[in-house]
C-alpha positions in Angstrom: 0.1 -0.2 0.1 3.0 2.3 0.9 4.5 1.6 -2.2 1.2 2.1 -4.4 1.0 5.4 -2.4 4.4 6.6 -3.3 3.8 5.7 -7.0 0.7 7.9 -6.7 2.0 10.9 -5.7 5.1 10.9 -7.8 2.6 10.6 -11.0 0.9 13.5 -9.4 4.4 15.5 -9.0 5.0 14.5 -12.8 1.4 15.2 -14.1 1.4 18.7 -12.5 4.9 19.5 -13.5 4.0 19.0 -17.0 0.7 21.2 -16.6 2.6 23.5 -15.0 5.2 24.2 -18.3 2.4 23.7 -20.5 0.4 26.2 -19.1 3.6 28.9 -19.0 3.8 28.0 -23.2 0.5 29.6 -23.3 1.3 32.3 -21.2 4.7 32.9 -22.6 2.7 33.1 -26.4 -0.6 35.3 -25.7 2.1 37.4 -23.5 3.8 37.9 -26.4 0.9 39.0 -28.9 -0.3 41.4 -25.4 3.2 43.4 -25.2 3.1 44.1 -29.4 0.0 45.9 -28.6 0.7 47.2 -25.2 2.2 50.8 -23.9 3.2 51.3 -20.6 3.2 55.2 -20.8 -0.9 54.6 -21.5 -1.4 51.4 -19.8 -5.7 51.1 -19.2 -5.9 53.0 -22.4 -3.8 49.9 -24.3 -5.3 47.4 -22.6 -8.6 48.4 -23.2 -8.2 49.3 -27.0 -6.5 45.4 -26.8 -9.7 44.5 -26.3 -12.1 46.8 -28.6 -9.9 47.5 -31.3 -7.2 44.9 -32.3 -8.8 41.6 -33.7 -9.1 39.2 -31.5 -7.5 41.0 -28.8 -9.5 40.7 -25.9 -9.3 36.8 -26.5 -5.0 36.5 -26.1 -5.3 39.1 -23.4 -7.6 36.8 -21.6 -5.4 33.7 -22.7 -2.7 35.4 -21.0 -4.7 36.1 -18.3 -5.9 32.9 -17.4 -2.9 30.9 -18.4 -0.9 32.6 -16.2 -3.3 31.7 -13.5 -3.3 28.1 -14.4 1.0 28.4 -14.3 0.9 29.7 -10.5 -1.8 27.1 -9.4 0.2 24.2 -11.1 3.0 25.4 -9.8 2.1 25.2 -5.7 0.2 21.9 -6.1 3.6 20.8 -8.0 5.2 21.8 -5.2 2.9 20.3 -2.7 2.8 17.1 -4.4 7.0 16.9 -4.4 6.6 17.5 -0.8 4.4 14.3 -0.3 6.5 12.3 -2.4 9.1 12.9 -0.6 11.3 14.2 -3.6 12.0 17.1 -1.4 14.5 14.8 0.4 16.6 13.6 -2.6 17.5 17.5 -3.5 20.6 19.1 -2.3 19.4 21.8 0.1 20.6 24.6 -2.0 18.8 23.6 -4.8 16.0 22.9 -2.6 16.0 26.5 -1.8 16.3 27.5 -5.2 13.1 26.3 -6.2 11.1 27.6 -2.5 12.9 31.2 -4.1 11.3 30.5 -7.6 7.8 30.3 -6.0 7.7 34.4 -4.7 9.1 35.1 -8.2 6.5 33.5 -10.0 4.0 35.3 -7.5 5.7 38.6 -8.7 5.4 37.6 -12.3 1.8 37.7 -11.6 1.3 40.1 -9.6 3.1 42.8 -11.9 0.7 41.3 -14.8 -1.9 42.6 -12.8 0.0 46.2 -12.2 0.5 46.3 -15.7 -3.2 46.4 -16.5 -3.4 50.1 -15.3 -7.2 49.9 -14.4 -8.1 50.9 -10.2 -7.2 47.4 -8.9 -3.7 46.7 -10.4 -2.6 50.3 -9.7 -3.9 50.6 -6.3 -1.7 47.0 -6.3 1.2 48.9 -7.4 1.3 51.5 -5.2 0.9 49.3 -1.8 3.8 47.3 -2.9 5.6 50.7 -3.4 4.8 51.6 -0.1 6.1 47.9 1.4 9.6 48.5 -0.7 10.0 51.9 0.9 9.4 51.0 4.4 12.3 49.0 4.4 15.1 50.4 5.9 18.1 51.2 4.4 17.7 48.6 1.1 14.2 50.3 0.6 14.6 53.1 -1.9 17.4 50.6 -4.1 14.7 48.5 -4.2 11.8 50.2 -5.0 13.8 51.9 -8.3 15.0 48.2 -8.9 11.1 46.9 -9.4 9.1 49.6 -9.3 9.6 53.1 -9.3 5.6 53.6 -10.1 5.6 57.0 -8.7 8.7 58.5 -10.5 8.7 56.4 -13.5 5.0 55.0 -14.1 5.1 51.5 -15.1 8.1 51.4 -17.2 10.2 49.4 -14.6 7.1 47.1 -14.0 6.6 46.3 -17.6 11.0 45.4 -17.9 10.8 43.3 -15.1 7.6 41.7 -16.1 9.3 40.8 -19.5 12.7 40.4 -19.0 13.5 40.9 -15.4 11.5 38.2 -12.9 11.2 35.9 -16.2 15.1 35.1 -16.1 15.3 35.1 -12.4 12.4 32.5 -12.4 14.1 30.6 -14.8 17.6 30.6 -13.1 15.9 29.8 -9.8 14.2 26.8 -11.4 16.2 25.7 -14.1 17.9 22.6 -12.9 14.4 21.4 -11.7 11.9 22.4 -14.7 14.8 20.7 -16.9 14.1 17.3 -15.9 10.3 17.8 -17.1 9.4 17.3 -20.7 5.9 18.9 -20.7 4.5 16.9 -24.5 1.4 19.1 -25.6 -0.6 16.3 -27.3 -1.0 14.7 -23.8 -2.5 18.2 -22.4 -5.0 18.8 -24.8 -7.9 19.3 -22.6 -5.8 21.4 -21.1 -5.2 23.7 -24.1 -9.0 23.7 -24.8 -9.9 24.7 -21.6 -7.6 27.3 -21.3 -9.1 28.3 -25.2 -12.8 27.8 -24.3 -12.1 30.0 -21.1 -10.2 32.7 -22.8 -12.9 32.9 -25.4 -15.7 32.8 -23.1 -14.9 35.1 -20.2 -12.9 38.3 -20.8 -10.2 38.7 -18.4 -10.9 41.9 -15.8 -10.5 45.4 -16.6 -11.9 47.9 -13.9 -11.8 51.4 -14.2 -11.8 53.6 -11.8 -15.4 54.6 -10.0 -16.0 57.6 -8.1 -17.5 57.4 -4.2 -15.2 54.1 -4.1 -12.5 54.1 -1.4 -11.2 51.1 -1.2 -9.9 48.8 -4.1 -9.8 45.3 -3.3 -6.3 43.5 -4.6 -5.9 40.5 -6.8 -7.0 37.4 -5.2 -3.5 36.1 -3.9 -3.1 39.6 -2.3 -6.2 40.3 -0.2 -5.1 38.4 2.6 -1.7 41.0 2.8 -4.0 44.2 2.1 -5.9 43.2 4.7 -3.2 42.6 7.6 -2.0 45.7 6.2 -4.8 47.3 8.4 -3.8 45.9 11.7 0.2 46.3 11.3 3.1 48.3 9.4 4.3 47.8 6.0 7.2 46.5 6.9 5.9 43.7 8.9 3.2 43.0 7.1 4.8 43.0 3.4 7.9 41.7 4.1 8.5 40.1 7.5 5.1 38.1 7.4 5.4 36.8 4.2 9.2 36.5 4.6 8.6 33.9 7.8 6.1 31.5 5.4 9.2 31.0 3.0 11.3 30.6 5.4 9.2 27.9 6.6 8.7 26.1 3.4 12.9 26.2 2.8 12.9 24.3 5.9 10.4 21.5 5.3 13.2 19.1 4.1 12.9 15.7 6.3 16.6 16.3 7.1 16.0 19.8 9.0 15.8 19.6 12.8 12.2 20.2 14.2 10.7 19.9 10.3 7.4 19.0 11.9 7.2 22.3 14.2 8.0 24.0 11.2 5.5 22.5 8.5 2.8 23.1 11.8 3.8 26.5 11.3 3.5 26.8 7.4 -0.1 25.5 8.3 -1.3 27.8 10.9 0.5 30.6 8.3 -1.7 29.3 5.7 -4.7 29.5 7.8 -4.2 32.7 9.0 -4.2 34.3 5.5 -6.9 32.5 4.4 -8.9 33.9 7.4 -7.5 37.1 6.5 -8.2 36.7 2.8 -11.9 36.1 3.9 -12.1 39.3 5.8 -10.9 41.2 3.1 -13.6 39.7 0.8 -15.9 40.9 3.6 -15.1 44.1 3.6 
């Protein structure tokens, strides 16, 4: 029974790894099409014009939006499957930390995509992220100039990082892992069909500014962080709080002392973040 469970978990890890890569391919392909029509100097106008004026523009923008979500969610499931399967124990500690580090970079890729829409949700999330970086002692201003600098430079830095910087960083962190997988497109026809149908039938959101609205909820994965900012200072809420979870993930390898307690901490963190997200939805 134990061998059968191990075989099933190993199969799940491989399958979700392939799903993650196929979603990434679709996201990159559609992202190239979207980038050719996008102008970071007029983000909201170019995103809206893509839907209204460019032939099949809404389809390509929606395909990029949804496949990026699929990629990130599949990456999370794949990471969980690796933990259950026990493959984490087979990785050297340095490589395991690189793999863990690729997760917040992937999240930043998804986040900067929201910001680049230039709508009320994206710009509000971008301003919050900029304020969090500026709250970091000593390095805050330098990090903000590197990643966002929205107040001074608009979305130029965000656009460059989304297209090149973060993508290259994610590839460098995860390359040793993803090169072991071969995503055969022919095996994932259903995923491709679902992605195409979703893009055709469900337009990716665009939220223009509404007069009299003072609270703008951010992206779904950002809501918990946005909620905790109501209670504690930006540095603790936006840097220390997420960093504790990343450290806990890095210490989940079987050979790490007190691994059980780090696992309990990670689960507790997720439960707390879920409660914060629900609080933000109710607000």
